[in-house]
ZAROVEX-65478 format. One record per residue (C-alpha): residue number from 0; y, z, x. Coordinates in nm, 3 decimals, always signed. Layout:
BEGIN
REC pos      c2      c3      c1
REC NUM       Y       Z       X
...
# end
This chain:
BEGIN
REC pos      c2      c3      c1
REC   0  -2.870  +1.758  +0.656
REC   1  -2.929  +2.073  +0.453
REC   2  -2.720  +1.987  +0.148
REC   3  -2.464  +1.744  +0.010
REC   4  -2.207  +1.987  -0.121
REC   5  -1.948  +2.202  +0.052
REC   6  -1.801  +2.517  -0.104
REC   7  -1.427  +2.557  -0.050
REC   8  -1.295  +2.910  -0.088
REC   9  -1.638  +3.071  -0.083
REC  10  -1.615  +3.441  -0.161
REC  11  -1.295  +3.404  -0.364
REC  12  -1.254  +3.428  -0.740
REC  13  -1.220  +3.051  -0.778
REC  14  -1.439  +2.861  -0.530
REC  15  -1.443  +2.481  -0.545
REC  16  -1.756  +2.267  -0.507
REC  17  -1.695  +1.942  -0.319
REC  18  -1.950  +1.664  -0.296
REC  19  -1.983  +1.479  +0.036
REC  20  -1.841  +1.250  +0.141
REC  21  -1.493  +1.277  -0.006
REC  22  -1.225  +1.010  +0.000
REC  23  -0.906  +0.993  +0.208
REC  24  -0.624  +0.807  +0.034
REC  25  -0.390  +0.732  +0.326
REC  26  -0.512  +0.374  +0.366
REC  27  -0.407  +0.292  +0.010
REC  28  -0.044  +0.275  +0.120
REC  29  +0.139  -0.030  +0.257
REC  30  +0.158  -0.156  +0.614
REC  31  +0.199  +0.127  +0.865
REC  32  +0.094  +0.372  +0.592
REC  33  +0.436  +0.320  +0.437
REC  34  +0.536  +0.192  +0.095
REC  35  +0.331  +0.061  -0.194
REC  36  -0.004  -0.114  -0.144
REC  37  -0.016  -0.493  -0.169
REC  38  -0.264  -0.461  -0.456
REC  39  -0.166  -0.159  -0.663
REC  40  -0.398  -0.245  -0.951
REC  41  -0.686  -0.273  -0.705
REC  42  -0.600  +0.067  -0.556
REC  43  -0.609  +0.230  -0.900
REC  44  -0.942  +0.062  -0.975
REC  45  -1.086  +0.185  -0.646
REC  46  -0.992  +0.546  -0.719
REC  47  -1.152  +0.526  -1.062
REC  48  -1.463  +0.368  -0.912
REC  49  -1.487  +0.652  -0.659
REC  50  -1.504  +0.904  -0.943
REC  51  -1.766  +0.691  -1.121
REC  52  -1.974  +0.700  -0.803
REC  53  -1.959  +1.079  -0.786
REC  54  -1.670  +1.144  -0.550
REC  55  -1.484  +1.458  -0.654
REC  56  -1.280  +1.539  -0.339
REC  57  -0.966  +1.338  -0.264
REC  58  -0.733  +1.395  +0.030
REC  59  -0.364  +1.305  -0.004
REC  60  -0.011  +1.413  +0.099
REC  61  +0.338  +1.373  -0.036
REC  62  +0.434  +1.200  +0.291
REC  63  +0.174  +0.924  +0.247
REC  64  +0.392  +0.635  +0.145
REC  65  +0.585  +0.867  +0.095
REC  66  +0.470  +0.977  -0.248
REC  67  +0.256  +0.668  -0.294
REC  68  -0.095  +0.812  -0.285
REC  69  -0.003  +1.108  -0.504
REC  70  +0.133  +0.875  -0.772
REC  71  -0.172  +0.649  -0.740
REC  72  -0.404  +0.943  -0.798
REC  73  -0.205  +1.051  -1.103
REC  74  -0.191  +0.698  -1.245
REC  75  -0.562  +0.643  -1.187
REC  76  -0.716  +0.977  -1.276
REC  77  -0.477  +1.196  -1.479
REC  78  -0.577  +1.389  -1.683
REC  79  -0.814  +1.488  -1.405
REC  80  -1.185  +1.561  -1.452
REC  81  -1.251  +1.935  -1.455
REC  82  -1.443  +1.927  -1.127
REC  83  -1.194  +1.706  -0.940
REC  84  -1.047  +1.850  -0.620
REC  85  -0.724  +1.706  -0.483
REC  86  -0.639  +1.836  -0.137
REC  87  -0.290  +1.774  -0.010
REC  88  -0.101  +1.878  +0.301
REC  89  +0.244  +1.980  +0.417
REC  90  +0.427  +1.997  +0.749
REC  91  +0.540  +1.638  +0.800
REC  92  +0.756  +1.370  +0.644
REC  93  +0.827  +0.999  +0.695
REC  94  +1.157  +0.871  +0.826
REC  95  +1.332  +0.566  +0.684
REC  96  +1.222  +0.385  +1.002
REC  97  +0.856  +0.470  +0.918
REC  98  +0.847  +0.740  +1.185
REC  99  +0.642  +1.059  +1.144
REC 100  +0.866  +1.366  +1.159
REC 101  +0.805  +1.743  +1.151
REC 102  +0.886  +1.910  +0.821
REC 103  +0.772  +2.267  +0.865
REC 104  +1.068  +2.496  +0.809
REC 105  +1.027  +2.738  +0.516
REC 106  +1.258  +2.548  +0.281
REC 107  +1.098  +2.219  +0.380
REC 108  +0.750  +2.352  +0.310
REC 109  +0.865  +2.472  -0.032
REC 110  +1.014  +2.131  -0.106
REC 111  +0.693  +1.955  +0.000
REC 112  +0.483  +2.175  -0.228
REC 113  +0.719  +2.101  -0.517
REC 114  +0.697  +1.728  -0.441
REC 115  +0.318  +1.743  -0.453
REC 116  +0.317  +1.937  -0.780
REC 117  +0.553  +1.690  -0.945
REC 118  +0.389  +1.373  -0.815
REC 119  +0.035  +1.489  -0.897
REC 120  +0.145  +1.620  -1.239
REC 121  -0.015  +1.962  -1.191
REC 122  +0.106  +2.320  -1.219
REC 123  -0.111  +2.440  -0.931
REC 124  -0.238  +2.260  -0.619
REC 125  -0.612  +2.316  -0.569
REC 126  -0.599  +2.301  -0.188
REC 127  -0.306  +2.266  +0.050
REC 128  -0.349  +2.216  +0.424
REC 129  -0.066  +2.363  +0.629
REC 130  -0.001  +2.160  +0.943
REC 131  +0.254  +2.214  +1.213
REC 132  +0.283  +2.048  +1.552
REC 133  +0.274  +2.302  +1.831
REC 134  +0.609  +2.184  +1.966
REC 135  +0.793  +2.140  +1.633
REC 136  +1.091  +2.361  +1.539
REC 137  +1.028  +2.695  +1.376
REC 138  +0.755  +2.955  +1.400
REC 139  +0.395  +2.890  +1.296
REC 140  +0.350  +3.237  +1.153
REC 141  +0.676  +3.209  +0.957
REC 142  +0.557  +2.884  +0.802
REC 143  +0.223  +3.036  +0.714
REC 144  +0.396  +3.330  +0.550
REC 145  +0.593  +3.082  +0.339
REC 146  +0.268  +2.918  +0.230
REC 147  +0.119  +3.257  +0.140
REC 148  +0.424  +3.335  -0.073
REC 149  +0.377  +3.005  -0.259
REC 150  +0.009  +3.094  -0.306
REC 151  +0.102  +3.435  -0.452
REC 152  +0.343  +3.257  -0.687
REC 153  +0.047  +3.058  -0.820
REC 154  +0.157  +2.719  -0.690
REC 155  -0.139  +2.698  -0.451
REC 156  -0.498  +2.801  -0.524
REC 157  -0.652  +2.765  -0.178
REC 158  -0.480  +2.742  +0.158
REC 159  -0.616  +2.546  +0.453
REC 160  -0.500  +2.429  +0.796
REC 161  -0.436  +2.080  +0.927
REC 162  -0.421  +1.962  +1.291
REC 163  -0.470  +2.322  +1.395
REC 164  -0.499  +2.444  +1.751
REC 165  -0.738  +2.723  +1.839
REC 166  -0.443  +2.962  +1.875
REC 167  -0.306  +2.860  +1.535
REC 168  -0.649  +2.906  +1.378
REC 169  -0.683  +3.253  +1.529
REC 170  -0.336  +3.344  +1.404
REC 171  -0.413  +3.221  +1.054
REC 172  -0.748  +3.394  +1.002
REC 173  -0.587  +3.727  +1.091
REC 174  -0.324  +3.674  +0.822
REC 175  -0.518  +3.536  +0.527
REC 176  -0.825  +3.371  +0.382
REC 177  -0.843  +3.016  +0.517
REC 178  -1.029  +2.785  +0.280
REC 179  -1.073  +2.480  +0.509
REC 180  -0.959  +2.311  +0.829
REC 181  -0.870  +1.942  +0.851
REC 182  -0.873  +1.803  +1.207
REC 183  -0.956  +1.474  +1.375
REC 184  -1.326  +1.433  +1.451
REC 185  -1.567  +1.142  +1.478
REC 186  -1.859  +1.016  +1.686
REC 187  -1.617  +0.872  +1.940
REC 188  -1.345  +1.138  +1.908
REC 189  -1.504  +1.481  +1.929
REC 190  -1.244  +1.680  +2.120
REC 191  -0.869  +1.662  +2.172
REC 192  -0.740  +1.349  +2.339
REC 193  -0.426  +1.449  +2.533
REC 194  -0.300  +1.091  +2.512
REC 195  -0.342  +1.068  +2.135
REC 196  -0.020  +0.989  +1.946
REC 197  -0.142  +1.230  +1.677
REC 198  -0.128  +1.535  +1.902
REC 199  -0.383  +1.817  +1.901
REC 200  -0.640  +1.723  +1.642
REC 201  -0.980  +1.764  +1.801
REC 202  -1.311  +1.902  +1.686
REC 203  -1.297  +2.210  +1.907
REC 204  -1.251  +2.411  +1.588
REC 205  -1.581  +2.304  +1.431
REC 206  -1.782  +2.586  +1.598
REC 207  -1.519  +2.840  +1.491
REC 208  -1.528  +2.709  +1.136
REC 209  -1.907  +2.741  +1.132
REC 210  -1.884  +3.095  +1.269
REC 211  -1.645  +3.188  +0.989
REC 212  -1.820  +2.971  +0.725
REC 213  -1.507  +2.764  +0.670
REC 214  -1.542  +2.397  +0.565
REC 215  -1.432  +2.149  +0.832
REC 216  -1.277  +1.827  +0.700
REC 217  -1.267  +1.555  +0.968
REC 218  -1.017  +1.274  +0.929
REC 219  -1.037  +0.939  +1.107
REC 220  -1.414  +0.999  +1.097
REC 221  -1.479  +0.623  +1.092
REC 222  -1.364  +0.554  +1.445
REC 223  -1.659  +0.346  +1.557
REC 224  -1.529  +0.168  +1.866
REC 225  -1.743  +0.258  +2.166
REC 226  -1.674  +0.234  +2.537
REC 227  -1.835  -0.060  +2.711
REC 228  -2.203  +0.005  +2.769
REC 229  -2.233  +0.274  +2.502
REC 230  -2.392  +0.084  +2.214
REC 231  -2.633  +0.349  +2.090
REC 232  -2.461  +0.369  +1.752
REC 233  -2.487  -0.005  +1.689
REC 234  -2.843  -0.021  +1.824
REC 235  -2.966  +0.255  +1.594
REC 236  -2.769  +0.118  +1.298
REC 237  -2.941  -0.219  +1.342
REC 238  -3.279  -0.048  +1.366
REC 239  -3.218  +0.143  +1.041
REC 240  -3.065  -0.162  +0.868
REC 241  -2.737  +0.015  +0.797
REC 242  -2.384  -0.053  +0.916
REC 243  -2.231  +0.125  +1.215
REC 244  -1.977  +0.278  +0.977
REC 245  -2.253  +0.420  +0.757
REC 246  -2.437  +0.562  +1.056
REC 247  -2.114  +0.714  +1.182
REC 248  -2.067  +0.901  +0.853
REC 249  -2.432  +1.010  +0.856
REC 250  -2.393  +1.139  +1.213
REC 251  -2.083  +1.337  +1.112
REC 252  -2.264  +1.488  +0.813
REC 253  -2.553  +1.597  +1.036
REC 254  -2.322  +1.795  +1.265
REC 255  -2.279  +2.087  +1.027
REC 256  -2.354  +2.199  +0.674
REC 257  -1.986  +2.294  +0.651
REC 258  -1.854  +1.944  +0.722
REC 259  -1.682  +1.725  +0.463
REC 260  -1.581  +1.379  +0.590
REC 261  -1.317  +1.186  +0.396
REC 262  -1.355  +0.820  +0.498
REC 263  -1.090  +0.595  +0.348
REC 264  -1.111  +0.228  +0.257
REC 265  -0.938  -0.030  +0.040
REC 266  -1.266  -0.205  -0.044
REC 267  -1.495  -0.101  -0.329
REC 268  -1.790  -0.248  -0.137
REC 269  -1.714  -0.032  +0.164
REC 270  -1.656  +0.267  -0.066
REC 271  -2.006  +0.222  -0.205
REC 272  -2.150  +0.193  +0.146
REC 273  -1.967  +0.506  +0.259
REC 274  -2.107  +0.709  -0.029
REC 275  -2.461  +0.581  +0.033
REC 276  -2.430  +0.700  +0.393
REC 277  -2.489  +1.055  +0.268
REC 278  -2.849  +0.955  +0.195
REC 279  -2.920  +0.846  +0.553
REC 280  -3.146  +1.099  +0.724
REC 281  -3.150  +1.125  +1.101
REC 282  -3.437  +1.278  +1.296
REC 283  -3.373  +1.506  +1.591
REC 284  -3.491  +1.224  +1.816
REC 285  -3.231  +0.992  +1.666
REC 286  -2.959  +1.254  +1.698
REC 287  -3.055  +1.303  +2.063
REC 288  -3.034  +0.927  +2.112
REC 289  -2.678  +0.932  +1.976
REC 290  -2.572  +1.242  +2.171
# end
């Protein structure tokens, strides 16, 4: 692993320096990622502890809860440290029945950005990931143009992509400067799973991000379940006296110097373990063993 920082918006007037790993807030919501957490005080304490431990990159969205994780971040950390990076996303919403629904029309995107600004108590969002399901209503390019307008208005500093397909990525980089890409990626989920309920969210874009020097932010990076007979992760973790979750994060970090995992947890103990995973060094022989 060549370094432990990732530069977001490199080559722009206002680049952001993120330390790895970051922290994903979605798990701080209630059951089914909906509603308030059972232990709200504990959630606030965990966010503050993350900053104490050196985490400066937090991933959130106005549809987490909805609105729950944004308000938790504001309650826990506002006024924010000068180096804190809060990345949010747009393109979805939650139904009253807890369903996940597309929310990518121009007016909907504008409303989502305004929601994030209000809930996070900021005048400008540091990083917004634009996500749009390939089969959702509306045009991808039209939505991206809406996001660029909001960026020109000063409501967004850096613009990224979420759950992007290769075609969407290629469309976006022709239109604007893409600061980061947030897609599903882990040791056990490296490419798109056509049966996934989350749609197209694979790691096929990692090589393209490296080619264009764009940070790649994998979510669900702590998927550690392995098919029967494939216990290399657990075997090596036991040998190195670390947990399988820690080794998973270390493996992800070794895949690219542009990668920024955002493992989430509701446990301070697991938070501490996740952060320590950045110090785990893997030899080429060990990486080959895990391949």
